[in-house]
C-alpha positions in Angstrom: 51.1 90.9 132.1 51.6 88.9 129.0 54.0 88.6 126.1 53.1 86.6 123.0 55.2 86.2 119.9 55.5 84.1 116.9 57.6 83.8 113.8 57.2 82.1 110.4 60.0 81.2 108.0 59.2 80.1 104.5 61.3 80.2 101.3 63.8 82.7 102.5 61.3 85.1 104.0 61.0 85.3 107.8 58.4 87.3 109.7 58.3 87.7 113.5 55.7 89.5 115.6 55.4 90.1 119.4 52.8 91.9 121.5 53.0 92.8 125.1 50.4 93.9 127.6 51.3 95.5 131.0 48.9 95.2 133.9 47.1 98.3 135.0 47.3 100.3 131.8 43.8 99.4 130.6 45.0 98.7 127.1 44.9 95.3 125.4 48.3 95.8 123.6 50.9 98.2 125.1 53.9 97.3 123.0 54.5 95.5 119.8 57.5 94.5 117.6 57.6 93.4 113.9 60.6 92.0 112.2 61.1 90.9 108.5 64.0 89.2 106.9 64.6 87.9 103.4 67.6 86.0 102.0 68.3 85.1 98.4 71.6 83.4 97.7 74.4 85.6 99.0 72.1 88.6 99.8 70.2 89.2 103.0 67.7 92.0 103.8 66.2 92.8 107.2 63.8 95.4 108.7 62.3 95.9 112.2 59.7 98.3 113.6 58.2 98.7 117.0 55.4 100.5 118.8 57.8 103.2 120.1 58.5 104.3 116.5 62.0 102.8 116.6 63.1 101.1 113.3 66.0 99.5 111.7 67.0 98.2 108.3 69.9 96.1 107.2 71.5 94.6 104.0 74.3 92.1 103.7 76.0 90.5 100.7 78.8 88.2 100.0 80.7 89.3 96.8 84.0 88.0 95.4 85.2 86.6 98.8 84.2 89.7 100.8 81.3 90.2 103.2 79.6 93.6 102.9 77.0 94.8 105.4 75.2 98.1 106.1 72.6 98.9 108.7 70.6 102.0 109.7 68.4 102.5 112.7 66.4 105.2 114.4 65.8 105.3 118.2 63.4 107.6 120.0 63.9 108.7 123.6 66.5 109.7 126.1 69.3 107.3 125.2 72.9 107.8 124.2 72.1 106.6 120.7 68.9 108.5 120.1 68.4 109.5 116.5 69.6 107.9 113.3 72.6 105.5 113.4 74.3 104.1 110.4 77.0 101.4 110.5 78.8 99.5 107.7 81.5 96.9 107.4 83.6 95.1 104.8 85.4 91.9 105.8 87.3 89.2 104.0 89.5 86.3 104.9 92.2 84.3 103.1 94.3 81.4 104.3 93.5 82.1 108.0 94.0 85.9 107.7 90.9 88.0 108.3 90.6 91.7 107.7 87.7 94.0 108.7 87.0 97.7 108.0 84.0 99.4 109.7 82.5 102.9 109.8 79.6 104.8 111.3 77.5 107.9 110.4 80.1 110.2 112.0 82.8 108.7 109.8 84.5 107.0 112.7 86.3 104.0 111.5 87.6 100.7 112.9 90.2 98.3 111.5 90.6 94.7 112.5 92.9 91.8 111.7 92.9 88.2 112.8 95.1 85.3 112.0 94.6 81.6 112.8 98.0 80.2 113.9 98.9 76.7 112.8 95.7 75.0 113.8 92.2 76.2 114.3 92.4 76.5 118.0 94.7 79.6 118.3 93.8 83.0 116.8 95.7 86.3 117.1 93.9 89.5 116.7 94.6 93.3 116.5 92.2 96.2 116.1 92.0 100.0 116.1 89.0 102.3 116.6 89.2 106.0 115.7 86.3 106.8 118.0 88.2 105.3 121.0 91.5 106.6 119.7 93.1 103.3 120.6 93.5 99.7 119.7 93.8 96.2 121.1 95.9 93.1 120.6 94.7 89.7 121.7 95.0 85.9 121.5 92.2 83.3 121.8 92.9 79.7 122.5 89.8 77.5 122.0 89.5 74.0 123.4 
């Protein structure tokens, strides 16, 4: 068995590649993964592909104080997330208050809110997910 990988990052472009060989198969390369990423200013693009015909793409941007992201992927095989998956989010923060809206290909949505209280060590959060039909409330104290 062996697993070999490398990555190169130059001028905003990153390329990563891995190959794997399993003993007893008689093949030199049993599995491989390829990943590409490119960033230019406030925009980031990414893509990944593997030997199992799974793939994924992503795009992210920071515009007018908001972070936008979108990703799509396809998975082959007997898995709960087999097929095409699409996820997106929009988030922003102002004076310690953070807001996030997310969605998926089935139009399930999620809402999230966080607030930093007084100093940076205490954060309150609340969220709701339409897929889970429920929410959560929490506090985080960092030290």
